[in-house]
C-alpha positions as CSV (number, residue, x, y, z in Angstrom):
1,X,18.4,20.2,16.0
2,X,16.4,17.1,15.1
3,X,18.2,13.8,15.1
4,X,19.4,12.3,11.8
5,X,18.1,9.0,10.6
6,X,18.5,6.9,7.5
7,X,15.8,6.6,4.9
8,X,15.5,5.3,1.4
9,X,14.8,7.5,-1.5
10,X,13.5,6.1,-4.7
11,X,14.4,7.9,-8.0
12,X,12.8,7.5,-11.3
13,X,15.1,6.5,-14.1
14,X,15.1,5.2,-17.7
15,X,17.0,2.3,-19.2
16,X,16.7,-0.5,-21.7
17,X,14.9,1.5,-24.5
18,X,13.2,3.9,-22.2
19,X,11.5,1.3,-20.1
20,X,10.5,2.2,-16.5
21,X,12.9,1.1,-13.9
22,X,13.9,2.1,-10.3
23,X,17.0,3.3,-8.6
24,X,17.2,3.2,-4.9
25,X,19.7,5.3,-2.8
26,X,20.2,5.7,0.9
27,X,20.2,9.2,2.2
28,X,20.4,10.8,5.7
29,X,17.5,13.0,6.4
30,X,16.3,15.0,9.3
31,X,13.1,14.0,11.0
32,X,11.0,17.2,11.0
33,X,9.9,18.8,14.2
34,X,6.3,18.1,15.0
35,X,5.1,21.5,13.9
36,X,6.9,21.1,10.5
37,X,5.3,17.7,10.1
38,X,1.9,19.1,10.7
39,X,2.3,21.9,8.3
40,X,3.8,20.1,5.4
41,X,2.4,16.5,5.4
42,X,0.0,17.0,2.5
43,X,1.0,19.7,0.1
44,X,-2.5,20.1,-1.6
45,X,-5.8,18.3,-1.7
46,X,-5.7,14.8,-3.2
47,X,-8.6,12.7,-4.6
48,X,-8.0,9.0,-4.0
49,X,-9.9,6.1,-5.5
50,X,-10.0,2.6,-4.2
51,X,-10.8,0.0,-6.9
52,X,-12.6,-2.9,-5.2
53,X,-11.9,-5.2,-8.1
54,X,-13.5,-8.5,-9.0
55,X,-10.8,-10.9,-10.2
56,X,-10.9,-14.4,-11.6
57,X,-8.6,-17.1,-12.9
58,X,-7.6,-15.5,-16.2
59,X,-4.7,-13.1,-15.6
60,X,-5.0,-11.3,-18.9
61,X,-8.7,-10.7,-18.2
62,X,-7.9,-9.4,-14.8
63,X,-5.3,-7.0,-16.1
64,X,-7.7,-5.7,-18.8
65,X,-10.4,-5.3,-16.2
66,X,-8.1,-3.4,-13.8
67,X,-7.2,-1.0,-16.7
68,X,-10.8,-0.2,-17.3
69,X,-11.5,0.5,-13.6
70,X,-8.4,2.6,-13.1
71,X,-9.2,4.7,-16.1
72,X,-12.7,5.1,-14.9
73,X,-11.4,6.4,-11.6
74,X,-9.0,8.7,-13.3
75,X,-11.8,10.2,-15.4
76,X,-13.6,10.8,-12.2
77,X,-10.7,13.0,-11.0
78,X,-8.6,10.6,-8.9
79,X,-4.9,11.5,-8.8
80,X,-4.1,8.4,-6.7
81,X,-5.7,5.0,-7.5
82,X,-5.3,1.9,-5.4
83,X,-5.9,-1.7,-6.5
84,X,-6.4,-4.6,-4.1
85,X,-4.1,-7.4,-2.9
86,X,-3.5,-10.1,-5.5
87,X,-5.6,-8.2,-8.0
88,X,-4.2,-10.1,-11.0
89,X,-5.1,-13.6,-9.6
90,X,-7.2,-15.6,-7.2
91,X,-5.9,-15.3,-3.6
92,X,-4.6,-18.5,-2.0
93,X,-1.5,-20.5,-1.3
94,X,-2.4,-22.9,-4.2
95,X,-2.2,-19.9,-6.6
96,X,0.9,-18.0,-5.6
97,X,3.4,-20.0,-7.6
98,X,1.2,-20.4,-10.6
99,X,0.6,-16.7,-11.0
100,X,4.0,-15.5,-9.8
101,X,6.1,-13.1,-12.0
102,X,9.7,-12.2,-12.0
103,X,10.3,-8.5,-11.2
104,X,14.1,-8.3,-10.8
105,X,16.3,-7.1,-12.3
106,X,14.1,-4.1,-13.0
107,X,12.6,-3.6,-15.5
108,X,11.5,-7.2,-16.2
109,X,10.7,-8.2,-19.7
110,X,7.0,-8.4,-20.8
111,X,7.3,-12.2,-20.7
112,X,8.7,-12.1,-17.1
113,X,6.0,-9.7,-15.8
114,X,3.0,-8.8,-17.9
115,X,1.5,-7.2,-14.7
116,X,4.5,-4.9,-14.3
117,X,4.1,-3.6,-17.9
118,X,0.3,-3.4,-17.6
119,X,0.5,-1.3,-14.5
120,X,3.1,1.0,-15.9
121,X,1.0,1.5,-19.1
122,X,-2.2,2.0,-17.1
123,X,-0.6,4.6,-14.8
124,X,0.7,6.5,-17.8
125,X,-2.6,6.3,-19.6
126,X,-4.5,7.4,-16.5
127,X,-1.9,10.2,-15.7
128,X,-2.3,9.2,-12.1
129,X,-0.2,7.6,-9.3
130,X,-1.1,3.9,-9.2
131,X,-0.6,1.6,-6.2
132,X,-0.8,-1.7,-8.0
133,X,-2.4,-3.7,-5.2
134,X,-0.1,-6.7,-5.0
135,X,1.0,-9.6,-7.2
136,X,2.8,-12.9,-6.5
137,X,6.5,-12.4,-7.2
138,X,9.1,-15.1,-7.9
139,X,12.8,-14.4,-7.3
140,X,14.8,-16.8,-9.4
141,X,18.1,-16.2,-7.6
142,X,16.7,-17.4,-4.3
143,X,13.8,-19.5,-5.5
144,X,11.5,-17.6,-3.1
145,X,8.0,-16.2,-3.6
146,X,6.8,-12.9,-2.3
147,X,3.5,-10.9,-2.1
148,X,4.6,-7.7,-3.7
149,X,3.1,-4.2,-4.3
150,X,4.3,-2.0,-7.1
151,X,3.8,1.8,-7.3
152,X,3.9,3.7,-10.5
153,X,4.0,7.5,-11.3
154,X,1.7,9.3,-13.7
155,X,4.5,8.9,-16.3
156,X,4.5,5.1,-15.9
157,X,7.7,4.9,-13.9
158,X,8.1,2.5,-11.1
159,X,8.7,4.5,-8.0
160,X,8.4,1.9,-5.2
161,X,7.9,-1.7,-4.4
162,X,7.0,-3.4,-1.1
163,X,7.2,-7.1,-0.3
164,X,4.6,-8.1,2.4
165,X,6.6,-7.9,5.7
166,X,4.2,-9.9,8.0
167,X,2.9,-13.1,6.5
168,X,-0.7,-14.1,7.1
169,X,-0.4,-17.2,9.3
170,X,-3.4,-17.7,11.4
171,X,-5.4,-20.7,12.8
172,X,-8.8,-19.8,14.3
173,X,-10.4,-23.1,15.3
174,X,-13.7,-23.8,13.5
175,X,-13.3,-20.7,11.4
176,X,-10.1,-20.4,9.2
177,X,-6.6,-21.7,8.9
178,X,-4.3,-20.0,6.5
179,X,-0.5,-20.1,6.2
180,X,1.0,-17.8,3.6
181,X,4.4,-19.0,4.9
182,X,3.8,-22.4,3.3
183,X,4.7,-20.7,0.0
184,X,5.7,-17.1,0.6
185,X,8.7,-15.5,2.1
186,X,8.5,-12.2,4.0
187,X,9.9,-8.9,2.8
188,X,12.4,-7.1,4.9
189,X,11.8,-3.4,4.8
190,X,9.6,-0.5,5.7
191,X,8.3,1.3,2.5
192,X,7.8,5.0,2.3
193,X,6.9,6.5,-1.1
194,X,7.4,10.0,-2.2
195,X,4.6,11.5,-4.4
196,X,6.3,14.7,-5.3
197,X,3.1,16.6,-6.1
198,X,1.6,15.7,-2.7
199,X,3.9,14.3,-0.1
200,X,4.8,10.9,1.4
201,X,2.7,7.8,1.8
202,X,3.4,4.6,3.7
203,X,2.8,1.4,1.9
204,X,2.2,-2.1,3.4
205,X,0.0,-5.1,2.6
206,X,-3.0,-6.6,4.4
207,X,-1.7,-8.4,7.6
208,X,1.0,-5.7,7.9
209,X,-1.7,-3.4,9.3
210,X,-1.9,-5.4,12.5
211,X,1.6,-4.3,13.4
212,X,1.5,-0.6,14.5
213,X,5.2,-0.1,14.5
214,X,5.5,0.2,10.7
215,X,2.6,2.6,10.6
216,X,4.2,4.8,13.3
217,X,7.6,4.7,11.5
218,X,5.9,6.0,8.3
219,X,3.9,8.6,10.1
220,X,6.9,9.8,12.1
221,X,8.8,10.2,8.8
222,X,6.1,12.6,7.5
223,X,3.6,10.4,5.7
224,X,0.1,11.9,5.3
225,X,-1.4,8.6,4.2
226,X,-1.0,4.9,4.9
227,X,-2.1,2.6,2.1
228,X,-2.9,-1.1,2.7
229,X,-4.1,-3.3,-0.2
230,X,-5.6,-6.2,1.7
231,X,-7.8,-9.3,1.5
232,X,-9.3,-9.9,4.9
233,X,-11.9,-12.7,5.0
234,X,-15.3,-13.3,6.4
235,X,-13.8,-14.2,9.8
236,X,-11.2,-11.5,10.3
237,X,-13.0,-8.8,8.2
238,X,-16.0,-8.2,10.4
239,X,-13.8,-8.4,13.5
240,X,-10.9,-6.1,12.7
241,X,-10.9,-4.6,9.1
242,X,-12.5,-1.3,10.0
243,X,-11.2,-1.3,13.5
244,X,-7.5,-1.6,12.3
245,X,-7.9,1.1,9.7
246,X,-9.4,3.5,12.2
247,X,-6.8,2.5,14.8
248,X,-3.9,3.3,12.6
249,X,-5.5,6.6,11.6
250,X,-6.1,7.4,15.3
251,X,-2.6,6.4,16.5
252,X,-0.9,8.6,13.9
253,X,-3.4,11.3,13.0
254,X,-3.1,10.5,9.3
255,X,-5.4,9.2,6.5
256,X,-5.6,5.4,6.1
257,X,-6.8,3.6,2.9
258,X,-7.7,-0.1,2.8
259,X,-8.4,-1.6,-0.6
260,X,-10.0,-5.1,-0.8
261,X,-10.9,-7.4,-3.6
262,X,-14.7,-7.7,-4.2
263,X,-16.3,-10.7,-2.5
264,X,-16.8,-13.8,-4.7
265,X,-18.5,-16.6,-2.8
266,X,-17.7,-19.0,-5.7
267,X,-13.9,-18.5,-5.0
268,X,-11.9,-20.7,-2.7
269,X,-11.1,-17.6,-0.5
270,X,-13.9,-15.2,0.4
271,X,-12.7,-11.6,0.6
272,X,-14.4,-9.2,3.1
273,X,-14.7,-6.3,0.7
274,X,-15.6,-3.0,2.4
275,X,-12.7,-1.0,1.0
276,X,-12.5,2.2,3.1
277,X,-10.8,5.5,3.9
278,X,-10.4,6.7,7.4
279,X,-9.5,10.3,8.1
280,X,-7.0,11.5,10.8
281,X,-9.9,11.8,13.2
282,X,-10.4,8.0,12.8
283,X,-13.7,8.5,11.1
284,X,-14.6,6.3,8.1
285,X,-15.4,8.8,5.4
286,X,-16.1,6.3,2.6
287,X,-16.7,2.6,2.5
288,X,-17.7,0.1,-0.1
289,X,-20.0,-2.8,0.4
290,X,-18.9,-6.3,-0.6
291,X,-19.5,-6.2,-4.4
292,X,-17.2,-4.6,-7.1
293,X,-17.1,-0.9,-6.7
294,X,-14.9,2.2,-6.8
295,X,-15.0,4.5,-3.8
296,X,-13.5,8.0,-3.7
297,X,-12.3,10.3,-1.0
298,X,-10.9,13.9,-0.9
299,X,-7.9,14.2,1.3
300,X,-7.5,17.7,2.8
301,X,-4.4,19.2,4.4
302,X,-6.5,21.2,6.8
303,X,-8.0,18.0,8.3
304,X,-4.6,16.8,9.3
305,X,-3.6,20.2,10.7
306,X,-6.8,20.6,12.7
307,X,-6.7,17.2,14.5
308,X,-3.0,17.7,15.3
309,X,-3.7,21.1,16.8
310,X,-6.6,19.9,18.8
311,X,-5.0,16.6,20.0
312,X,-1.3,17.4,19.8
313,X,0.1,13.9,20.5
314,X,3.2,14.7,18.3
315,X,4.2,17.2,21.0
316,X,3.2,15.0,23.9
317,X,5.0,11.7,23.4
318,X,7.4,10.8,26.2
319,X,10.5,9.4,24.6
320,X,12.3,9.9,27.9
321,X,10.0,7.2,29.2
322,X,9.8,4.8,26.2
323,X,11.6,4.5,22.9
324,X,10.8,6.2,19.6
325,X,10.4,3.3,17.2
326,X,11.2,5.6,14.3
327,X,14.7,6.1,15.7
328,X,15.6,2.4,16.0
329,X,17.4,0.2,13.6
330,X,15.0,0.3,10.6
331,X,15.5,-1.4,7.2
332,X,14.4,0.8,4.3
333,X,15.7,-1.5,1.6
334,X,15.9,-5.3,1.1
């Protein structure tokens, strides 16, 4: 029998005049055997769209622009649409507090979080799952700021949230110094999202991709796709953006999607762009350039099954020699 392990299940609910909200309960689930994982990861083909959005200083304009692009993607047949990190604002430590919104208790009011309500409305209008990139969040009870991603169902219900777990603190002499921790606090959980029509996806933000443990935990829990809204820059982007996406796909034999803002050389932070999808063979199957764009990919169950049959690492791992990170002490809720 497979070992039992805790996980967090998110349940759609309605409250406060039928506004979208989120209940989160802990359950004990079995980790499927490797053959079960291979057969059931992705229930049916899925078309994903990555919106490489150009954003500016006006939040209302950014939200309206995001709506137009998400609806464009939905009209093209996408059932899952992804926005980039900090899609509703410029990216930078000087902007986080200015653009931050209060998300808890959920649902927030329109005044507390216009982005929450915009994303909910957009997902419902598009009739698609929507990974709302990320937005700066302010938690009044702790006076802390977070970099937070919200996921909405095709009915406009919030089904998951993820606070960036690993903060972007780097110092490359002569290139770039950036310290998210000067303003932001780190989230404290691994986020796995159930899309009932398709299966599970793992959700993390930007710098989180450099830490393979969270990706492996998600994949070992049956995710067919890892999604990373991110804003790599002109130093880290050419070095590691595609490499990391392909590496996480190769490590776990799953699809990986990276969604960046469009590059704006007039901004204070220059995003790399190059939003991409890597397949379970670690091949980049679609990639944007640096300008605003929407890129699409068709995710196929058979692709996952074929690579896992040909290179059966899920049957070959030696947990008698080294530990299974998905069996350790893992936090699935804040």
